[in-house]
Wavefront OBJ file of the C-alpha trace (Angstrom):
o trace
v -78.123 -57.442 -36.492
v -78.917 -54.644 -34.501
v -82.450 -53.413 -33.294
v -85.338 -55.022 -31.469
v -87.760 -58.524 -33.303
v -91.057 -57.699 -34.030
v -92.190 -60.281 -31.197
v -89.989 -58.157 -28.930
v -91.732 -54.560 -29.620
v -95.215 -56.364 -29.534
v -94.667 -57.804 -25.826
v -93.018 -54.163 -25.048
v -96.360 -52.140 -26.176
v -98.189 -55.068 -24.152
v -96.759 -54.469 -20.764
v -96.581 -50.536 -21.313
v -100.786 -51.031 -22.016
v -100.886 -53.139 -19.074
v -98.972 -50.770 -16.656
v -101.248 -47.746 -17.878
v -104.677 -49.743 -17.651
v -103.500 -50.961 -14.185
v -102.425 -46.981 -13.206
v -105.589 -45.584 -14.366
v -107.781 -47.726 -12.186
v -105.794 -46.909 -9.217
v -106.054 -43.452 -10.158
v -109.634 -43.700 -10.191
v -109.714 -45.336 -6.660
v -107.863 -43.189 -5.003
v -110.175 -40.300 -6.450
v -113.186 -41.949 -5.454
v -111.530 -42.268 -1.802
v -110.626 -38.748 -1.860
v -114.356 -38.004 -2.486
v -115.692 -40.075 0.220
v -113.178 -38.450 2.610
v -114.263 -34.921 1.706
v -117.887 -36.061 1.988
v -117.412 -37.512 5.298
v -115.717 -34.386 6.465
v -118.271 -31.886 5.210
v -121.243 -33.761 6.776
v -119.490 -33.989 10.054
v -119.344 -30.378 9.671
v -123.130 -30.044 8.912
v -123.864 -32.336 12.034
v -121.889 -30.464 14.195
v -123.546 -27.381 12.822
v -127.015 -28.653 12.974
v -126.025 -29.402 16.538
v -124.713 -26.183 17.497
v -127.679 -24.446 16.052
v -130.047 -26.849 18.357
v -127.943 -26.149 21.398
v -128.251 -21.876 20.637
v -131.908 -22.560 20.093
v -131.641 -21.129 16.406
v -133.030 -24.677 14.993
v -136.125 -26.311 17.249
v -135.488 -29.142 19.668
v -137.612 -31.536 17.566
v -137.602 -34.308 15.644
v -137.961 -34.150 11.568
v -135.905 -33.328 8.298
v -133.573 -30.628 7.804
v -132.800 -29.269 4.165
v -129.470 -28.522 3.340
v -130.238 -24.707 3.430
v -131.117 -24.833 6.785
v -127.623 -25.742 7.561
v -125.723 -24.296 4.328
v -124.563 -28.101 3.014
v -122.722 -28.358 -0.611
v -124.330 -31.414 -1.510
v -127.209 -31.069 -3.072
v -128.901 -34.416 -1.718
v -127.441 -34.148 1.833
v -130.537 -35.125 4.009
v -130.056 -34.729 7.447
v -132.446 -36.624 9.896
v -132.822 -35.226 13.783
v -134.210 -37.753 16.132
v -135.253 -36.385 19.611
v -136.233 -38.322 22.359
v -137.227 -36.573 26.028
v -134.848 -38.078 28.999
v -136.233 -38.962 32.351
v -134.443 -35.446 34.176
v -136.509 -33.020 33.474
v -134.965 -30.564 30.573
v -132.497 -33.282 28.951
v -133.017 -34.627 25.561
v -131.003 -37.041 23.537
v -130.348 -35.646 20.468
v -129.735 -38.062 17.235
v -128.220 -36.064 13.843
v -127.785 -38.102 11.004
v -126.435 -37.012 7.525
v -127.012 -38.813 4.379
v -125.879 -38.480 0.538
v -124.669 -40.001 -2.204
v -120.948 -39.831 -3.797
v -120.483 -42.278 -7.221
v -123.177 -44.411 -6.886
v -122.975 -45.193 -2.787
v -124.442 -43.861 0.034
v -122.272 -42.233 2.516
v -123.448 -41.582 6.314
v -122.164 -40.409 9.721
v -124.286 -40.105 12.802
v -123.634 -37.841 15.723
v -125.141 -38.879 19.253
v -125.650 -36.093 22.016
v -127.390 -34.756 24.761
v -129.017 -31.175 24.855
v -129.761 -29.213 28.315
v -133.025 -26.985 27.878
v -134.862 -25.412 31.060
l 1 2 3 4 5 6 7 8 9 10 11 12 13 14 15 16 17 18 19 20 21 22 23 24 25 26 27 28 29 30 31 32 33 34 35 36 37 38 39 40 41 42 43 44 45 46 47 48 49 50 51 52 53 54 55 56 57 58 59 60 61 62 63 64 65 66 67 68 69 70 71 72 73 74 75 76 77 78 79 80 81 82 83 84 85 86 87 88 89 90 91 92 93 94 95 96 97 98 99 100 101 102 103 104 105 106 107 108 109 110 111 112 113 114 115 116 117 118 119
């Protein structure tokens, strides 16, 4: 007799189905990781832009929340929080800038801490 038995065919189909399910799960994980990396990169760009705008005087050197329209962010739910603390040295400010957004039901955040000198 030539050919495969029914049991062999069922086992082969089950193995192929399992492999497809596992590879689909891995693909979803890779796509989610790529989204998080892209979000971190974009948030870092937005934070650096906000700090540079404060250094140049385009944005006021004060605590508050920036909207994405002020920093041209591409994430609709991007929230940038600025905390400014005056230091002991005259004209020196500690600036903490934090960005948050949601990517695939997870909150992603980045923070930059720097000092800005104003005369």
